[in-house]
C-alpha positions in Angstrom: 11.2 -2.7 -1.9 13.7 -5.3 -0.5 13.3 -9.1 -1.0 12.8 -11.4 2.1 15.9 -13.4 2.7 15.6 -17.2 2.6 12.7 -18.7 4.6 11.2 -15.9 6.7 8.5 -15.8 9.3 6.6 -12.7 8.5 3.3 -11.0 9.4 0.5 -10.1 7.0 -0.3 -6.4 6.8 -2.5 -6.3 3.7 -3.7 -8.7 1.0 -4.5 -6.8 -2.1 -5.0 -10.0 -4.1 -2.9 -13.0 -5.1 -0.4 -10.8 -6.9 0.3 -8.4 -4.0 0.6 -9.6 -0.4 2.2 -7.0 1.8 4.2 -8.3 4.7 6.1 -7.1 7.8 9.0 -8.6 9.7 9.5 -8.1 13.4 12.0 -5.3 12.6 9.4 -3.7 10.3 6.8 -3.7 13.1 9.1 -2.1 15.6 10.3 0.5 13.1 6.8 1.4 12.0 5.6 1.7 15.6 8.5 4.1 16.3 8.0 6.3 13.2 4.2 6.4 13.5 4.5 7.4 17.2 6.9 10.2 16.2 4.5 11.3 13.5 1.7 11.5 15.9 3.8 13.5 18.4 4.9 15.9 15.8 1.6 16.1 13.8 0.8 19.7 14.9 4.2 20.9 13.8 3.9 19.4 10.3 2.8 21.8 7.6 -0.3 21.4 5.5 0.2 21.4 1.7 -0.3 24.7 -0.1 -3.1 24.5 -2.5 -2.1 23.0 -5.9 1.0 21.2 -4.6 -0.5 17.7 -4.0 0.4 15.6 -7.0 1.1 12.0 -8.0 3.9 10.2 -6.1 4.1 12.9 -3.4 5.0 11.3 0.0 3.1 12.7 2.9 1.8 12.2 6.4 -1.9 11.0 6.6 -4.1 11.5 9.7 -6.6 8.6 10.0 -9.6 9.4 12.3 -11.9 6.7 13.6 -14.2 8.4 16.1 -12.0 9.7 18.9 -9.1 7.5 17.8 -6.4 9.2 15.7 -3.4 7.6 14.0 -0.8 9.0 11.6 0.7 7.0 8.7 3.2 7.7 6.0 1.6 7.7 2.6 2.2 8.2 -1.1 -0.2 9.9 -3.4 -1.3 7.4 -6.1 -3.7 9.6 -8.1 -5.4 12.9 -8.1 -8.6 13.0 -10.1 -12.2 14.4 -10.0 -11.8 16.1 -6.7 -10.4 13.0 -5.0 -6.9 11.9 -3.9 -6.0 8.3 -3.7 -3.2 7.4 -1.3 -1.2 4.3 -0.6 0.1 3.6 2.9 3.9 3.6 2.5 4.4 1.0 5.2 1.3 -1.1 4.9 0.2 -1.2 1.3 -3.5 -0.4 1.6 -5.1 2.3 -0.5 -7.7 4.9 0.4 -9.8 7.6 -1.4 -10.0 11.0 0.2 -11.8 14.2 -0.9 -9.2 16.7 -2.1 -10.6 19.5 0.1 -9.9 17.5 3.3 -6.4 16.9 2.1 -5.7 20.6 1.7 -7.5 21.2 5.0 -4.8 19.3 6.9 -5.5 15.5 6.7 -2.3 15.3 4.5 0.8 17.1 5.7 4.4 17.6 4.6 7.0 15.1 5.8 10.3 16.4 7.0 13.7 14.7 6.5 13.4 12.8 9.7 10.8 10.5 8.0 12.7 9.8 4.8 13.3 6.1 5.4 12.3 3.6 2.6 9.0 1.8 3.2 9.1 -0.8 6.0 7.5 -3.8 4.3 7.9 -6.6 1.7 5.5 -7.4 -1.1 5.3 -10.9 -2.5 3.0 -12.9 -4.8 1.7 -16.4 -5.2 3.5 -18.5 -7.8 0.4 -18.9 -10.0 -0.8 -15.3 -9.7 0.4 -14.2 -13.1 -1.3 -17.0 -14.9 -4.8 -15.4 -14.6 -6.4 -12.2 -13.5 -7.2 -12.0 -9.8 -10.9 -12.0 -8.9 -12.8 -10.8 -5.9 -14.1 -14.3 -5.1 -10.6 -15.6 -4.8 -9.3 -12.5 -3.0 -12.0 -12.7 -0.4 -10.9 -16.2 0.5 -7.3 -15.1 0.6 -8.1 -12.4 3.1 -10.0 -14.9 5.3 -7.1 -17.3 5.5 -4.5 -14.5 5.7 -6.0 -12.0 8.2 -4.1 -8.9 9.1 -1.4 -9.6 11.7 -1.4 -13.4 11.1 2.0 -15.1 10.9 3.1 -16.8 7.7 6.3 -18.6 6.6 7.5 -17.2 3.3 10.1 -18.7 1.0 10.9 -16.6 -2.1 12.2 -18.2 -5.2 15.9 -17.5 -6.0 15.3 -15.4 -9.1 16.2 -11.8 -10.1 13.7 -9.1 -10.5 11.7 -6.5 -8.6 8.7 -6.7 -6.3 6.3 -8.4 -6.1 8.6 -11.4 -5.4 7.4 -14.9 -6.3 7.0 -17.0 -3.1 5.4 -20.0 -1.4 3.3 -19.3 1.7 2.9 -21.7 4.6 0.8 -21.1 7.7 1.8 -22.0 11.3 -0.1 -25.3 10.9 2.3 -26.3 8.1 -0.5 -25.9 5.4 0.4 -24.5 2.0 -1.9 -21.5 1.8 -2.6 -21.6 -1.9 -3.6 -25.3 -1.6 -5.9 -24.3 1.3 -7.4 -21.5 -0.9 -8.1 -24.0 -3.7 -9.7 -26.4 -1.3 -12.0 -23.7 0.0 -12.9 -22.6 -3.5 -13.9 -26.2 -4.4 -15.9 -26.7 -1.1 -17.8 -23.4 -1.6 -18.2 -23.8 -5.4 -16.6 -20.5 -6.1 -16.7 -19.3 -9.7 -13.6 -17.8 -11.2 -14.4 -16.3 -14.6 -10.9 -17.2 -16.0 -11.6 -20.9 -15.5 -15.3 -21.6 -15.0 -18.0 -21.6 -17.7 -21.6 -21.5 -16.3 -25.0 -20.5 -17.5 -25.7 -16.8 -17.3 -28.5 -17.4 -14.8 -26.6 -19.9 -12.7 -27.2 -19.4 -9.0 -23.5 -19.2 -8.2 -23.0 -16.3 -10.6 -25.9 -14.4 -9.2 -24.7 -14.9 -5.6 -21.2 -13.9 -6.5 -22.4 -10.7 -8.1 -24.0 -9.5 -4.9 -20.8 -9.9 -2.9 -18.6 -7.5 -4.9 -18.3 -4.2 -3.0 -19.2 -1.0 -4.8 -16.2 0.6 -6.4 -14.1 -2.5 -6.0 -11.1 -2.5 -8.3 -8.6 -5.3 -8.9 -5.0 -4.2 -9.0 -3.1 -5.9 -11.8 0.2 -4.1 -11.6 2.3 -3.1 -8.6 2.1 0.5 -7.4 5.1 1.9 -9.4 7.0 3.6 -6.5 7.1 0.2 -4.6 8.8 -1.4 -7.6 11.4 1.1 -8.7 10.9 4.4 -6.9 13.7 6.5 -5.4 13.1 9.1 -2.7 13.8 12.6 -3.7 13.6 15.8 -1.7 12.0 18.8 -3.5 11.5 22.3 -2.1 8.4 24.4 -2.9 8.5 27.0 -5.6 9.3 30.4 -4.0 6.1 31.9 -5.5 4.0 29.3 -3.8 5.7 29.8 -0.5 5.3 33.6 -0.7 1.6 33.3 -1.5 0.8 30.8 1.3 3.1 31.7 4.1 4.4 34.9 5.8 7.5 36.7 4.5 9.5 35.8 7.6 8.7 32.1 7.3 11.8 29.9 7.3 11.3 26.9 5.0 13.1 23.9 6.5 10.5 21.3 5.3 10.6 19.7 1.9 8.1 17.8 -0.1 9.2 14.2 -0.6 8.5 12.8 -4.1 9.0 9.3 -5.1 10.8 9.6 -8.5 10.6 6.6 -10.8 14.2 6.4 -11.9 16.9 3.8 -11.9 19.9 5.9 -11.0 21.1 6.7 -7.5 19.1 8.8 -5.1 19.0 12.5 -6.0 18.4 15.2 -3.4 17.5 18.6 -4.6 17.4 21.4 -2.0 
């Protein structure tokens, strides 16, 4: 992922924790709207995955259904395990668990070459985020002060490296967001296990334990394709195509895989 240039006014798309803040520019928002509208228009023409072909780092189209509202996103498969598929939104950063059967039933579909653009987002981190493990108590406050869609002024440090990029975050009121988080933590007596020692039966610890969602998992390392992935086109094995599709089927769609390599983009057709 690219690094924001200079001091940039960006928009929050997802706060994973203090180490991974996903951001959009005005250009990103426009490009995402265009590509997701095109995905929605072409959804019925996109092919479902033949059984056995969904694997880690496969890029795909994902259909989100909320009642009668449907939306299509670009996504990357993060993990396939125990009958579930974990995906990452390629242009938004959030993750989601899906039953593998619904993925093969058509909720995930094959992208064509039209949708091969690199992800439209930045990912930055707070300066102190690598000094301690993130914790849900802190993350919950961050998400309150940096809601989705809110504007934030971001200044990245002039250092080399890959995402997430170390940065300072200032809101539209001119407040340093990390200083604001620290003030809220003090006002609400929030316990962070890396810093605070309290009695086991302390009320704050008991209250905190009830506010951690089931299945919550702190991400400590960036999703690898966002840091050093390269897009690669890979066609299906002929045997899989023959088994799943009719003999006269013309294969002009390819599975996009994000290959973790440092050399230039490879396209295998």
